[in-house]
All heavy atoms as TSV, in Angstrom:
chain	resi	resn	atom	element	x	y	z
A	1	MET	N	N	0.824	-1.176	0.000
A	1	MET	CA	C	0.000	0.000	0.000
A	1	MET	C	C	0.883	1.260	0.000
A	1	MET	O	O	0.598	2.207	-0.717
A	1	MET	CB	C	-0.913	-0.020	1.216
A	1	MET	CG	C	-1.903	1.105	1.233
A	1	MET	SD	S	-3.035	1.120	-0.142
A	1	MET	CE	C	-4.310	0.082	0.441
A	2	PHE	N	N	1.929	1.227	0.800
A	2	PHE	CA	C	2.820	2.390	0.876
A	2	PHE	C	C	3.430	2.697	-0.486
A	2	PHE	O	O	3.448	3.852	-0.925
A	2	PHE	CB	C	3.934	2.131	1.900
A	2	PHE	CG	C	5.013	3.176	1.881
A	2	PHE	CD1	C	4.828	4.389	2.508
A	2	PHE	CD2	C	6.207	2.940	1.223
A	2	PHE	CE1	C	5.821	5.362	2.489
A	2	PHE	CE2	C	7.209	3.899	1.199
A	2	PHE	CZ	C	7.007	5.112	1.831
A	3	PHE	N	N	3.955	1.664	-1.162
A	3	PHE	CA	C	4.615	1.894	-2.444
A	3	PHE	C	C	3.617	2.284	-3.528
A	3	PHE	O	O	3.966	3.010	-4.470
A	3	PHE	CB	C	5.422	0.670	-2.848
A	3	PHE	CG	C	6.622	0.453	-1.977
A	3	PHE	CD1	C	6.684	-0.607	-1.105
A	3	PHE	CD2	C	7.686	1.348	-2.020
A	3	PHE	CE1	C	7.790	-0.796	-0.288
A	3	PHE	CE2	C	8.792	1.179	-1.205
A	3	PHE	CZ	C	8.840	0.101	-0.341
A	4	GLY	N	N	2.390	1.831	-3.407
A	4	GLY	CA	C	1.363	2.251	-4.359
A	4	GLY	C	C	1.054	3.728	-4.241
A	4	GLY	O	O	0.971	4.452	-5.242
A	5	VAL	N	N	0.896	4.204	-3.011
A	5	VAL	CA	C	0.625	5.624	-2.786
A	5	VAL	C	C	1.842	6.459	-3.167
A	5	VAL	O	O	1.717	7.522	-3.783
A	5	VAL	CB	C	0.217	5.876	-1.315
A	5	VAL	CG1	C	0.113	7.357	-1.019
A	5	VAL	CG2	C	-1.098	5.190	-1.013
A	6	GLN	N	N	3.035	5.977	-2.818
A	6	GLN	CA	C	4.255	6.693	-3.170
A	6	GLN	C	C	4.386	6.815	-4.690
A	6	GLN	O	O	4.709	7.880	-5.215
A	6	GLN	CB	C	5.478	5.983	-2.596
A	6	GLN	CG	C	6.767	6.683	-2.931
A	6	GLN	CD	C	7.993	5.866	-2.548
A	6	GLN	OE1	O	7.904	4.662	-2.335
A	6	GLN	NE2	N	9.125	6.524	-2.470
A	7	GLY	N	N	4.138	5.735	-5.409
A	7	GLY	CA	C	4.208	5.774	-6.870
A	7	GLY	C	C	3.197	6.729	-7.465
A	7	GLY	O	O	3.496	7.453	-8.421
A	8	LEU	N	N	1.994	6.747	-6.898
A	8	LEU	CA	C	0.963	7.667	-7.381
A	8	LEU	C	C	1.396	9.119	-7.188
A	8	LEU	O	O	1.248	9.942	-8.100
A	8	LEU	CB	C	-0.356	7.411	-6.651
A	8	LEU	CG	C	-1.496	8.351	-7.004
A	8	LEU	CD1	C	-1.973	8.082	-8.422
A	8	LEU	CD2	C	-2.630	8.193	-6.018
A	9	LEU	N	N	1.939	9.428	-6.023
A	9	LEU	CA	C	2.370	10.800	-5.766
A	9	LEU	C	C	3.549	11.208	-6.641
A	9	LEU	O	O	3.590	12.324	-7.161
A	9	LEU	CB	C	2.725	10.967	-4.288
A	9	LEU	CG	C	1.557	10.886	-3.312
A	9	LEU	CD1	C	2.055	10.923	-1.881
A	9	LEU	CD2	C	0.569	12.000	-3.564
A	10	VAL	N	N	4.496	10.309	-6.824
A	10	VAL	CA	C	5.665	10.622	-7.656
A	10	VAL	C	C	5.247	10.847	-9.106
A	10	VAL	O	O	5.661	11.818	-9.750
A	10	VAL	CB	C	6.724	9.513	-7.542
A	10	VAL	CG1	C	7.785	9.651	-8.612
A	10	VAL	CG2	C	7.362	9.516	-6.169
A	11	LYS	N	N	4.414	9.967	-9.627
A	11	LYS	CA	C	3.988	10.117	-11.028
A	11	LYS	C	C	3.106	11.343	-11.229
A	11	LYS	O	O	3.174	11.993	-12.274
A	11	LYS	CB	C	3.284	8.848	-11.486
A	11	LYS	CG	C	4.259	7.700	-11.641
A	11	LYS	CD	C	3.607	6.471	-12.179
A	11	LYS	CE	C	4.662	5.372	-12.283
A	11	LYS	NZ	N	4.219	4.271	-13.082
A	12	THR	N	N	2.284	11.684	-10.241
A	12	THR	CA	C	1.471	12.891	-10.337
A	12	THR	C	C	2.364	14.133	-10.344
A	12	THR	O	O	2.151	15.051	-11.143
A	12	THR	CB	C	0.487	12.961	-9.166
A	12	THR	OG1	O	-0.337	11.794	-9.181
A	12	THR	CG2	C	-0.389	14.188	-9.256
A	13	THR	N	N	3.378	14.151	-9.488
A	13	THR	CA	C	4.297	15.280	-9.442
A	13	THR	C	C	5.080	15.417	-10.741
A	13	THR	O	O	5.248	16.531	-11.259
A	13	THR	CB	C	5.273	15.112	-8.266
A	13	THR	OG1	O	4.520	14.951	-7.068
A	13	THR	CG2	C	6.185	16.297	-8.140
A	14	ILE	N	N	5.534	14.313	-11.290
A	14	ILE	CA	C	6.257	14.353	-12.565
A	14	ILE	C	C	5.347	14.855	-13.680
A	14	ILE	O	O	5.763	15.659	-14.520
A	14	ILE	CB	C	6.846	12.967	-12.888
A	14	ILE	CG1	C	7.986	12.641	-11.935
A	14	ILE	CG2	C	7.335	12.907	-14.340
A	14	ILE	CD1	C	8.499	11.215	-12.045
A	15	GLY	N	N	4.111	14.425	-13.692
A	15	GLY	CA	C	3.174	14.883	-14.716
A	15	GLY	C	C	2.892	16.368	-14.621
A	15	GLY	O	O	2.882	17.075	-15.637
A	16	ILE	N	N	2.684	16.857	-13.411
A	16	ILE	CA	C	2.411	18.288	-13.231
A	16	ILE	C	C	3.635	19.116	-13.612
A	16	ILE	O	O	3.508	20.140	-14.298
A	16	ILE	CB	C	1.976	18.570	-11.778
A	16	ILE	CG1	C	0.588	17.986	-11.528
A	16	ILE	CG2	C	1.975	20.063	-11.488
A	16	ILE	CD1	C	0.165	18.013	-10.075
A	17	SER	N	N	4.822	18.673	-13.191
A	17	SER	CA	C	6.018	19.448	-13.522
A	17	SER	C	C	6.311	19.424	-15.020
A	17	SER	O	O	6.740	20.431	-15.586
A	17	SER	CB	C	7.223	18.925	-12.749
A	17	SER	OG	O	7.552	17.621	-13.152
A	18	SER	N	N	6.066	18.298	-15.674
A	18	SER	CA	C	6.273	18.234	-17.126
A	18	SER	C	C	5.305	19.141	-17.863
A	18	SER	O	O	5.685	19.840	-18.808
A	18	SER	CB	C	6.104	16.803	-17.619
A	18	SER	OG	O	7.066	15.969	-17.043
A	19	PHE	N	N	4.057	19.154	-17.421
A	19	PHE	CA	C	3.072	20.039	-18.043
A	19	PHE	C	C	3.445	21.496	-17.830
A	19	PHE	O	O	3.399	22.302	-18.753
A	19	PHE	CB	C	1.675	19.784	-17.482
A	19	PHE	CG	C	0.683	20.836	-17.884
A	19	PHE	CD1	C	0.179	20.865	-19.170
A	19	PHE	CD2	C	0.276	21.798	-16.985
A	19	PHE	CE1	C	-0.718	21.847	-19.556
A	19	PHE	CE2	C	-0.616	22.782	-17.355
A	19	PHE	CZ	C	-1.119	22.807	-18.646
A	20	PHE	N	N	3.832	21.839	-16.612
A	20	PHE	CA	C	4.162	23.227	-16.313
A	20	PHE	C	C	5.385	23.687	-17.095
A	20	PHE	O	O	5.411	24.783	-17.639
A	20	PHE	CB	C	4.394	23.415	-14.817
A	20	PHE	CG	C	4.765	24.820	-14.440
A	20	PHE	CD1	C	3.806	25.814	-14.434
A	20	PHE	CD2	C	6.065	25.147	-14.125
A	20	PHE	CE1	C	4.143	27.119	-14.105
A	20	PHE	CE2	C	6.412	26.442	-13.797
A	20	PHE	CZ	C	5.447	27.420	-13.786
A	21	THR	N	N	6.405	22.841	-17.157
A	21	THR	CA	C	7.636	23.232	-17.840
A	21	THR	C	C	7.421	23.400	-19.332
A	21	THR	O	O	7.759	24.432	-19.912
A	21	THR	CB	C	8.739	22.197	-17.586
A	21	THR	OG1	O	8.938	22.073	-16.184
A	21	THR	CG2	C	10.038	22.611	-18.228
A	22	THR	N	N	6.878	22.381	-19.975
A	22	THR	CA	C	6.729	22.457	-21.429
A	22	THR	C	C	5.496	23.223	-21.862
A	22	THR	O	O	5.524	23.938	-22.856
A	22	THR	CB	C	6.688	21.051	-22.035
A	22	THR	OG1	O	5.603	20.321	-21.465
A	22	THR	CG2	C	7.982	20.325	-21.784
A	23	GLY	N	N	4.413	23.078	-21.131
A	23	GLY	CA	C	3.156	23.688	-21.549
A	23	GLY	C	C	3.027	25.146	-21.206
A	23	GLY	O	O	2.326	25.890	-21.886
A	24	VAL	N	N	3.669	25.589	-20.163
A	24	VAL	CA	C	3.501	26.970	-19.725
A	24	VAL	C	C	4.813	27.749	-19.828
A	24	VAL	O	O	4.898	28.760	-20.521
A	24	VAL	CB	C	2.971	27.017	-18.268
A	24	VAL	CG1	C	2.856	28.433	-17.781
A	24	VAL	CG2	C	1.621	26.315	-18.167
A	25	LEU	N	N	5.825	27.278	-19.147
A	25	LEU	CA	C	7.073	28.029	-19.048
A	25	LEU	C	C	7.752	28.209	-20.404
A	25	LEU	O	O	8.054	29.332	-20.817
A	25	LEU	CB	C	8.018	27.311	-18.070
A	25	LEU	CG	C	9.239	28.059	-17.606
A	25	LEU	CD1	C	8.830	29.272	-16.772
A	25	LEU	CD2	C	10.116	27.148	-16.790
A	26	PHE	N	N	7.983	27.116	-21.111
A	26	PHE	CA	C	8.671	27.213	-22.400
A	26	PHE	C	C	7.787	27.817	-23.477
A	26	PHE	O	O	8.283	28.467	-24.391
A	26	PHE	CB	C	9.165	25.844	-22.850
A	26	PHE	CG	C	10.325	25.311	-22.053
A	26	PHE	CD1	C	10.656	23.977	-22.107
A	26	PHE	CD2	C	11.089	26.138	-21.250
A	26	PHE	CE1	C	11.721	23.480	-21.387
A	26	PHE	CE2	C	12.153	25.652	-20.520
A	26	PHE	CZ	C	12.474	24.324	-20.588
A	27	LYS	N	N	6.494	27.636	-23.371
A	27	LYS	CA	C	5.587	28.184	-24.386
A	27	LYS	C	C	5.605	29.715	-24.376
A	27	LYS	O	O	5.617	30.345	-25.424
A	27	LYS	CB	C	4.171	27.678	-24.142
A	27	LYS	CG	C	3.168	28.170	-25.152
A	27	LYS	CD	C	1.792	27.596	-24.881
A	27	LYS	CE	C	0.792	28.096	-25.890
A	27	LYS	NZ	N	-0.547	27.575	-25.604
A	28	TYR	N	N	5.608	30.291	-23.193
A	28	TYR	CA	C	5.529	31.744	-23.105
A	28	TYR	C	C	6.892	32.430	-23.040
A	28	TYR	O	O	7.025	33.566	-23.474
A	28	TYR	CB	C	4.683	32.154	-21.900
A	28	TYR	CG	C	3.240	31.764	-22.067
A	28	TYR	CD1	C	2.682	30.772	-21.289
A	28	TYR	CD2	C	2.438	32.367	-23.036
A	28	TYR	CE1	C	1.369	30.397	-21.452
A	28	TYR	CE2	C	1.122	32.003	-23.208
A	28	TYR	CZ	C	0.587	31.016	-22.413
A	28	TYR	OH	O	-0.719	30.643	-22.580
A	29	LEU	N	N	7.893	31.756	-22.472
A	29	LEU	CA	C	9.197	32.398	-22.333
A	29	LEU	C	C	10.220	31.922	-23.355
A	29	LEU	O	O	11.256	32.541	-23.517
A	29	LEU	CB	C	9.740	32.175	-20.908
A	29	LEU	CG	C	8.907	32.792	-19.796
A	29	LEU	CD1	C	9.509	32.453	-18.445
A	29	LEU	CD2	C	8.798	34.291	-19.962
A	30	GLY	N	N	9.977	30.809	-23.981
A	30	GLY	CA	C	10.870	30.307	-25.013
A	30	GLY	C	C	11.944	29.384	-24.483
A	30	GLY	O	O	12.225	29.336	-23.296
A	31	TYR	N	N	12.525	28.636	-25.422
A	31	TYR	CA	C	13.591	27.688	-25.067
A	31	TYR	C	C	14.607	27.556	-26.189
A	31	TYR	O	O	15.330	26.577	-26.280
A	31	TYR	CB	C	13.024	26.314	-24.710
A	31	TYR	CG	C	12.199	25.675	-25.797
A	31	TYR	CD1	C	12.781	24.809	-26.713
A	31	TYR	CD2	C	10.860	25.946	-25.920
A	31	TYR	CE1	C	12.032	24.233	-27.724
A	31	TYR	CE2	C	10.099	25.373	-26.913
A	31	TYR	CZ	C	10.684	24.515	-27.805
A	31	TYR	OH	O	9.943	23.947	-28.798
A	32	SER	N	N	14.683	28.561	-27.028
A	32	SER	CA	C	15.610	28.515	-28.160
A	32	SER	C	C	16.715	29.548	-27.974
A	32	SER	O	O	16.751	30.293	-27.000
A	32	SER	CB	C	14.846	28.795	-29.460
A	32	SER	OG	O	14.351	30.115	-29.454
A	33	TYR	N	N	17.606	29.581	-28.941
A	33	TYR	CA	C	18.708	30.543	-28.899
A	33	TYR	C	C	18.180	31.972	-28.975
A	33	TYR	O	O	18.739	32.884	-28.365
A	33	TYR	CB	C	19.679	30.260	-30.043
A	33	TYR	CG	C	20.908	31.103	-30.008
A	33	TYR	CD1	C	21.914	30.853	-29.087
A	33	TYR	CD2	C	21.070	32.161	-30.899
A	33	TYR	CE1	C	23.053	31.633	-29.045
A	33	TYR	CE2	C	22.201	32.948	-30.863
A	33	TYR	CZ	C	23.190	32.686	-29.934
A	33	TYR	OH	O	24.315	33.455	-29.895
A	34	ASP	N	N	17.096	32.170	-29.710
A	34	ASP	CA	C	16.522	33.505	-29.850
A	34	ASP	C	C	15.765	33.943	-28.604
A	34	ASP	O	O	15.746	35.121	-28.267
A	34	ASP	CB	C	15.581	33.555	-31.054
A	34	ASP	CG	C	16.322	33.307	-32.357
A	34	ASP	OD1	O	17.526	33.629	-32.406
A	34	ASP	OD2	O	15.710	32.776	-33.299
A	35	LYS	N	N	15.099	33.008	-27.944
A	35	LYS	CA	C	14.322	33.298	-26.730
A	35	LYS	C	C	14.743	32.337	-25.619
A	35	LYS	O	O	14.063	31.365	-25.339
A	35	LYS	CB	C	12.825	33.146	-27.017
A	35	LYS	CG	C	12.255	34.181	-27.956
A	35	LYS	CD	C	10.786	33.929	-28.237
A	35	LYS	CE	C	9.985	34.135	-26.986
A	35	LYS	NZ	N	8.541	33.949	-27.185
A	36	PRO	N	N	15.856	32.614	-24.926
A	36	PRO	CA	C	16.353	31.674	-23.907
A	36	PRO	C	C	15.803	31.915	-22.497
A	36	PRO	O	O	16.266	31.288	-21.552
A	36	PRO	CB	C	17.855	31.921	-23.933
A	36	PRO	CG	C	17.972	33.362	-24.252
A	36	PRO	CD	C	16.832	33.647	-25.219
A	37	ALA	N	N	14.828	32.777	-22.336
A	37	ALA	CA	C	14.352	33.125	-20.991
A	37	ALA	C	C	13.738	31.923	-20.267
A	37	ALA	O	O	13.857	31.804	-19.049
A	37	ALA	CB	C	13.336	34.259	-21.071
A	38	GLY	N	N	13.092	31.030	-21.000
A	38	GLY	CA	C	12.479	29.863	-20.367
A	38	GLY	C	C	13.501	28.953	-19.706
A	38	GLY	O	O	13.268	28.424	-18.613
A	39	ILE	N	N	14.639	28.779	-20.332
A	39	ILE	CA	C	15.703	27.955	-19.761
A	39	ILE	C	C	16.246	28.607	-18.494
A	39	ILE	O	O	16.442	27.950	-17.469
A	39	ILE	CB	C	16.847	27.751	-20.780
A	39	ILE	CG1	C	16.334	27.114	-22.066
A	39	ILE	CG2	C	17.972	26.939	-20.172
A	39	ILE	CD1	C	15.859	25.698	-21.915
A	40	SER	N	N	16.473	29.916	-18.547
A	40	SER	CA	C	17.002	30.632	-17.383
A	40	SER	C	C	16.024	30.594	-16.214
A	40	SER	O	O	16.425	30.361	-15.070
A	40	SER	CB	C	17.297	32.086	-17.745
A	40	SER	OG	O	18.235	32.141	-18.784
A	41	VAL	N	N	14.759	30.812	-16.503
A	41	VAL	CA	C	13.751	30.808	-15.435
A	41	VAL	C	C	13.579	29.408	-14.861
A	41	VAL	O	O	13.385	29.254	-13.654
A	41	VAL	CB	C	12.414	31.377	-15.956
A	41	VAL	CG1	C	11.294	31.182	-14.953
A	41	VAL	CG2	C	12.566	32.847	-16.281
A	42	SER	N	N	13.681	28.374	-15.691
A	42	SER	CA	C	13.539	27.016	-15.163
A	42	SER	C	C	14.687	26.670	-14.220
A	42	SER	O	O	14.484	25.970	-13.214
A	42	SER	CB	C	13.444	25.995	-16.297
A	42	SER	OG	O	14.650	25.933	-17.022
A	43	CYS	N	N	15.882	27.164	-14.496
A	43	CYS	CA	C	17.013	26.949	-13.581
A	43	CYS	C	C	16.786	27.667	-12.262
A	43	CYS	O	O	17.042	27.114	-11.187
A	43	CYS	CB	C	18.310	27.422	-14.217
A	43	CYS	SG	S	18.798	26.455	-15.648
A	44	LEU	N	N	16.305	28.893	-12.328
A	44	LEU	CA	C	16.017	29.638	-11.102
A	44	LEU	C	C	14.882	28.986	-10.312
A	44	LEU	O	O	14.932	28.928	-9.078
A	44	LEU	CB	C	15.659	31.086	-11.437
A	44	LEU	CG	C	16.795	31.942	-11.978
A	44	LEU	CD1	C	16.273	33.298	-12.416
A	44	LEU	CD2	C	17.877	32.091	-10.946
A	45	LEU	N	N	13.873	28.497	-11.016
A	45	LEU	CA	C	12.757	27.822	-10.348
A	45	LEU	C	C	13.222	26.541	-9.654
A	45	LEU	O	O	12.792	26.243	-8.536
A	45	LEU	CB	C	11.657	27.515	-11.357
A	45	LEU	CG	C	10.359	26.957	-10.827
A	45	LEU	CD1	C	9.700	27.952	-9.890
A	45	LEU	CD2	C	9.425	26.625	-11.975
A	46	ALA	N	N	14.120	25.809	-10.281
A	46	ALA	CA	C	14.676	24.602	-9.659
A	46	ALA	C	C	15.465	24.965	-8.412
A	46	ALA	O	O	15.376	24.272	-7.389
A	46	ALA	CB	C	15.548	23.855	-10.656
A	47	ALA	N	N	16.234	26.042	-8.470
A	47	ALA	CA	C	17.011	26.471	-7.302
A	47	ALA	C	C	16.094	26.877	-6.147
A	47	ALA	O	O	16.361	26.544	-4.989
A	47	ALA	CB	C	17.924	27.623	-7.680
A	48	VAL	N	N	15.008	27.551	-6.457
A	48	VAL	CA	C	14.050	27.946	-5.417
A	48	VAL	C	C	13.408	26.708	-4.789
A	48	VAL	O	O	13.258	26.640	-3.558
A	48	VAL	CB	C	12.981	28.900	-6.002
A	48	VAL	CG1	C	11.821	29.085	-5.051
A	48	VAL	CG2	C	13.601	30.235	-6.342
A	49	CYS	N	N	13.064	25.723	-5.597
A	49	CYS	CA	C	12.467	24.494	-5.063
A	49	CYS	C	C	13.449	23.748	-4.167
A	49	CYS	O	O	13.061	23.210	-3.127
A	49	CYS	CB	C	12.003	23.593	-6.205
A	49	CYS	SG	S	10.574	24.212	-7.077
A	50	ILE	N	N	14.711	23.730	-4.542
A	50	ILE	CA	C	15.727	23.074	-3.712
A	50	ILE	C	C	15.882	23.810	-2.383
A	50	ILE	O	O	15.948	23.179	-1.319
A	50	ILE	CB	C	17.067	23.000	-4.453
A	50	ILE	CG1	C	16.960	21.994	-5.597
A	50	ILE	CG2	C	18.205	22.618	-3.519
A	50	ILE	CD1	C	18.145	22.010	-6.533
A	51	LEU	N	N	15.917	25.130	-2.414
A	51	LEU	CA	C	16.034	25.896	-1.178
A	51	LEU	C	C	14.824	25.705	-0.275
A	51	LEU	O	O	14.967	25.600	0.947
A	51	LEU	CB	C	16.241	27.382	-1.495
A	51	LEU	CG	C	17.587	27.740	-2.092
A	51	LEU	CD1	C	17.629	29.216	-2.474
A	51	LEU	CD2	C	18.703	27.423	-1.111
A	52	LEU	N	N	13.635	25.645	-0.857
A	52	LEU	CA	C	12.437	25.382	-0.058
A	52	LEU	C	C	12.502	24.000	0.581
A	52	LEU	O	O	12.122	23.827	1.740
A	52	LEU	CB	C	11.176	25.519	-0.918
A	52	LEU	CG	C	10.771	26.932	-1.296
A	52	LEU	CD1	C	9.590	26.912	-2.264
A	52	LEU	CD2	C	10.418	27.739	-0.061
A	53	GLY	N	N	12.988	23.023	-0.155
A	53	GLY	CA	C	13.142	21.685	0.400
A	53	GLY	C	C	14.140	21.649	1.536
A	53	GLY	O	O	13.927	20.972	2.550
A	54	LEU	N	N	15.232	22.394	1.392
A	54	LEU	CA	C	16.216	22.472	2.474
A	54	LEU	C	C	15.626	23.118	3.719
A	54	LEU	O	O	15.892	22.691	4.842
A	54	LEU	CB	C	17.448	23.255	2.015
A	54	LEU	CG	C	18.357	22.537	1.030
A	54	LEU	CD1	C	19.435	23.493	0.524
A	54	LEU	CD2	C	18.985	21.322	1.673
A	55	LEU	N	N	14.813	24.148	3.527
A	55	LEU	CA	C	14.175	24.786	4.673
A	55	LEU	C	C	13.191	23.858	5.365
A	55	LEU	O	O	13.091	23.850	6.592
A	55	LEU	CB	C	13.466	26.072	4.232
A	55	LEU	CG	C	14.368	27.239	3.869
A	55	LEU	CD1	C	13.541	28.397	3.310
A	55	LEU	CD2	C	15.161	27.695	5.079
A	56	VAL	N	N	12.467	23.075	4.597
A	56	VAL	CA	C	11.491	22.155	5.184
A	56	VAL	C	C	12.199	21.083	5.995
A	56	VAL	O	O	11.786	20.756	7.117
A	56	VAL	CB	C	10.610	21.522	4.078
A	56	VAL	CG1	C	9.815	20.350	4.621
A	56	VAL	CG2	C	9.679	22.566	3.494
A	57	PHE	N	N	13.283	20.514	5.463
A	57	PHE	CA	C	13.952	19.410	6.131
A	57	PHE	C	C	15.047	19.845	7.095
A	57	PHE	O	O	15.699	18.998	7.710
A	57	PHE	CB	C	14.528	18.446	5.096
A	57	PHE	CG	C	13.465	17.635	4.432
A	57	PHE	CD1	C	13.166	17.828	3.104
A	57	PHE	CD2	C	12.763	16.685	5.137
A	57	PHE	CE1	C	12.179	17.089	2.485
A	57	PHE	CE2	C	11.769	15.940	4.541
A	57	PHE	CZ	C	11.481	16.143	3.211
A	58	LYS	N	N	15.262	21.143	7.246
A	58	LYS	CA	C	16.278	21.630	8.166
A	58	LYS	C	C	15.973	21.225	9.606
A	58	LYS	O	O	16.862	20.854	10.366
A	58	LYS	CB	C	16.389	23.146	8.058
A	58	LYS	CG	C	17.430	23.765	8.973
A	58	LYS	CD	C	17.438	25.262	8.843
A	58	LYS	CE	C	16.229	25.782	9.594
A	58	LYS	NZ	N	16.236	27.215	9.814
A	59	ASN	N	N	14.733	21.283	9.988
A	59	ASN	CA	C	14.334	20.974	11.362
A	59	ASN	C	C	14.066	19.491	11.578
A	59	ASN	O	O	13.707	19.092	12.683
A	59	ASN	CB	C	13.092	21.770	11.736
A	59	ASN	CG	C	13.386	23.254	11.762
A	59	ASN	OD1	O	14.485	23.670	12.101
A	59	ASN	ND2	N	12.420	24.053	11.385
A	60	TYR	N	N	14.228	18.676	10.569
A	60	TYR	CA	C	14.018	17.243	10.688
A	60	TYR	C	C	15.291	16.615	11.238
A	60	TYR	O	O	16.299	16.511	10.559
A	60	TYR	CB	C	13.677	16.645	9.323
A	60	TYR	CG	C	13.422	15.170	9.348
A	60	TYR	CD1	C	12.236	14.669	9.842
A	60	TYR	CD2	C	14.373	14.278	8.883
A	60	TYR	CE1	C	11.994	13.312	9.870
A	60	TYR	CE2	C	14.152	12.920	8.904
A	60	TYR	CZ	C	12.957	12.446	9.402
A	60	TYR	OH	O	12.719	11.104	9.435
A	61	SER	N	N	15.225	16.238	12.488
A	61	SER	CA	C	16.427	15.680	13.098
A	61	SER	C	C	16.323	14.155	13.138
A	61	SER	O	O	15.281	13.589	13.426
A	61	SER	CB	C	16.613	16.222	14.508
A	61	SER	OG	O	15.557	15.799	15.329
A	62	LEU	N	N	17.427	13.543	12.854
A	62	LEU	CA	C	17.521	12.096	12.923
A	62	LEU	C	C	18.659	11.786	13.882
A	62	LEU	O	O	19.829	11.786	13.514
A	62	LEU	CB	C	17.789	11.513	11.535
A	62	LEU	CG	C	17.801	9.999	11.442
A	62	LEU	CD1	C	16.454	9.437	11.853
A	62	LEU	CD2	C	18.126	9.564	10.038
A	63	ASP	N	N	18.294	11.599	15.117
A	63	ASP	CA	C	19.274	11.365	16.160
A	63	ASP	C	C	19.675	9.899	16.144
A	63	ASP	O	O	18.869	9.011	16.413
A	63	ASP	CB	C	18.677	11.748	17.507
A	63	ASP	CG	C	19.712	11.797	18.603
A	63	ASP	OD1	O	20.906	11.706	18.294
A	63	ASP	OD2	O	19.300	11.956	19.774
A	64	GLU	N	N	20.932	9.640	15.823
A	64	GLU	CA	C	21.402	8.257	15.714
A	64	GLU	C	C	21.416	7.543	17.061
A	64	GLU	O	O	21.243	6.341	17.129
A	64	GLU	CB	C	22.778	8.217	15.069
A	64	GLU	CG	C	22.754	8.597	13.608
A	64	GLU	CD	C	24.105	8.426	12.955
A	64	GLU	OE1	O	24.968	7.741	13.533
A	64	GLU	OE2	O	24.284	8.979	11.873
A	65	GLU	N	N	21.635	8.275	18.131
A	65	GLU	CA	C	21.628	7.639	19.442
A	65	GLU	C	C	20.255	7.079	19.777
A	65	GLU	O	O	20.133	5.984	20.314
A	65	GLU	CB	C	22.077	8.637	20.517
A	65	GLU	CG	C	23.538	9.029	20.409
A	65	GLU	CD	C	23.913	10.080	21.425
A	65	GLU	OE1	O	23.081	10.406	22.282
A	65	GLU	OE2	O	25.051	10.557	21.359
A	66	LYS	N	N	19.233	7.834	19.470
A	66	LYS	CA	C	17.862	7.347	19.715
A	66	LYS	C	C	17.491	6.251	18.719
A	66	LYS	O	O	16.741	5.345	19.043
A	66	LYS	CB	C	16.864	8.499	19.620
A	66	LYS	CG	C	16.967	9.482	20.740
A	66	LYS	CD	C	15.920	10.574	20.584
A	66	LYS	CE	C	16.044	11.621	21.668
A	66	LYS	NZ	N	15.067	12.699	21.484
A	67	LEU	N	N	17.994	6.371	17.511
A	67	LEU	CA	C	17.629	5.418	16.469
A	67	LEU	C	C	18.190	4.030	16.764
A	67	LEU	O	O	17.506	3.032	16.590
A	67	LEU	CB	C	18.128	5.926	15.113
A	67	LEU	CG	C	17.750	5.101	13.888
A	67	LEU	CD1	C	16.251	5.148	13.691
A	67	LEU	CD2	C	18.460	5.648	12.659
A	68	TYR	N	N	19.427	3.974	17.227
A	68	TYR	CA	C	20.089	2.686	17.453
A	68	TYR	C	C	20.142	2.281	18.926
A	68	TYR	O	O	20.823	1.334	19.275
A	68	TYR	CB	C	21.501	2.716	16.867
A	68	TYR	CG	C	21.501	2.870	15.376
A	68	TYR	CD1	C	22.042	4.002	14.779
A	68	TYR	CD2	C	20.950	1.898	14.547
A	68	TYR	CE1	C	22.038	4.166	13.403
A	68	TYR	CE2	C	20.936	2.061	13.177
A	68	TYR	CZ	C	21.475	3.189	12.614
A	68	TYR	OH	O	21.474	3.336	11.260
A	69	ALA	N	N	19.449	2.992	19.782
A	69	ALA	CA	C	19.456	2.661	21.207
A	69	ALA	C	C	18.679	1.378	21.454
A	69	ALA	O	O	17.635	1.121	20.848
A	69	ALA	CB	C	18.861	3.802	22.007
A	70	LYS	N	N	19.203	0.567	22.328
A	70	LYS	CA	C	18.515	-0.674	22.696
A	70	LYS	C	C	17.576	-0.389	23.851
A	70	LYS	O	O	17.948	0.287	24.801
A	70	LYS	CB	C	19.538	-1.744	23.089
A	70	LYS	CG	C	20.394	-2.159	21.940
A	70	LYS	CD	C	21.366	-3.238	22.361
A	70	LYS	CE	C	22.229	-3.609	21.166
A	70	LYS	NZ	N	23.234	-4.614	21.534
A	71	PRO	N	N	16.366	-0.906	23.759
A	71	PRO	CA	C	15.392	-0.629	24.824
A	71	PRO	C	C	15.709	-1.307	26.137
A	71	PRO	O	O	16.410	-2.179	26.321
A	71	PRO	CB	C	14.072	-1.157	24.267
A	71	PRO	CG	C	14.394	-1.941	23.068
A	71	PRO	CD	C	15.811	-1.669	22.686
């Protein structure tokens, strides 16, 4: 059940990101030598997503002493 839900979420995220990148970002900003703004914005958008992920997981602590402690 876990892997089924995980697969559904991963594939949904990939589908949404593919639609957004090709259908919206590159369509309006371009992706060619003449109109390279879409490529530049997609790099900046990826960097923002990575920074947001780092902020979310910054407070997630995994204490090895508690993890491997014997009861």
